[in-house]
C-alpha positions as CSV (number, residue, x, y, z in Angstrom):
1,M,163.3,158.2,172.9
2,S,162.4,161.8,173.4
3,S,164.8,164.4,174.7
4,F,162.6,164.8,177.8
5,A,162.9,161.1,178.7
6,T,166.7,161.1,178.0
7,Y,167.2,164.2,180.2
8,L,165.1,162.6,183.1
9,I,167.0,159.3,182.9
10,G,170.3,161.2,183.1
11,F,169.0,163.2,186.0
12,L,167.8,160.1,187.8
13,I,171.3,158.5,187.4
14,L,172.8,161.6,189.0
15,I,170.3,161.5,191.9
16,I,171.2,157.8,192.5
17,G,174.9,158.6,192.5
18,L,174.4,161.5,195.0
19,G,172.2,159.4,197.2
20,A,174.8,156.6,197.3
21,A,177.6,159.1,198.2
22,A,175.4,160.6,200.9
23,F,174.7,157.1,202.3
24,Y,178.5,156.4,202.5
25,L,179.0,159.7,204.2
26,N,176.6,158.6,206.9
27,V,173.9,161.2,206.1
28,P,170.6,160.1,207.8
29,P,168.2,158.3,205.4
30,L,165.5,160.9,206.0
31,W,167.6,163.7,204.6
32,I,168.7,161.5,201.6
33,G,165.0,160.9,200.8
34,I,164.1,164.6,201.2
35,G,167.1,165.6,198.9
36,A,166.1,163.0,196.3
37,I,162.5,164.3,196.2
38,V,163.7,167.9,195.8
39,L,166.1,166.9,193.1
40,V,163.4,164.9,191.2
41,G,161.3,168.1,191.2
42,I,164.1,170.2,190.0
43,G,164.8,167.6,187.3
44,V,161.3,167.6,186.0
45,L,161.1,171.4,186.0
46,S,164.4,171.8,184.1
47,A,163.6,169.0,181.7
48,T,160.3,170.6,180.8
49,S,161.9,174.0,180.3
50,R,164.7,172.7,178.2
51,T,162.6,170.4,176.0
52,K,159.4,172.4,175.5
53,M,158.4,173.3,171.9
54,R,159.6,176.7,170.9
55,D,157.3,179.0,169.0
56,P,158.6,179.6,165.5
57,A,159.9,183.1,164.7
58,E,157.4,185.4,163.2
59,G,159.2,186.0,160.0
60,S,160.2,182.4,159.3
61,S,156.7,180.8,159.3
62,R,154.8,180.1,156.1
63,P,151.4,181.6,155.6
64,P,148.6,179.2,156.5
65,S,147.1,177.3,153.6
66,S,143.4,177.6,153.0
67,P,141.4,174.4,153.4
68,N,139.7,174.9,150.0
69,A,142.9,175.2,147.9
């Protein structure tokens, strides 16, 4: 499983836990839904930024090989 999927699964578990806590604290369901949607968006943004491919450092990359070699 990719790190992106693992991060999102963990974030969804967190959202479910927070939603259950809000339900037991008698928060109106409309606000629970709005909060869940906002948290899903934050989760996707942070998972994308944390798991994106990094560019290799300029000095550590090998020179490109020629196709005729």
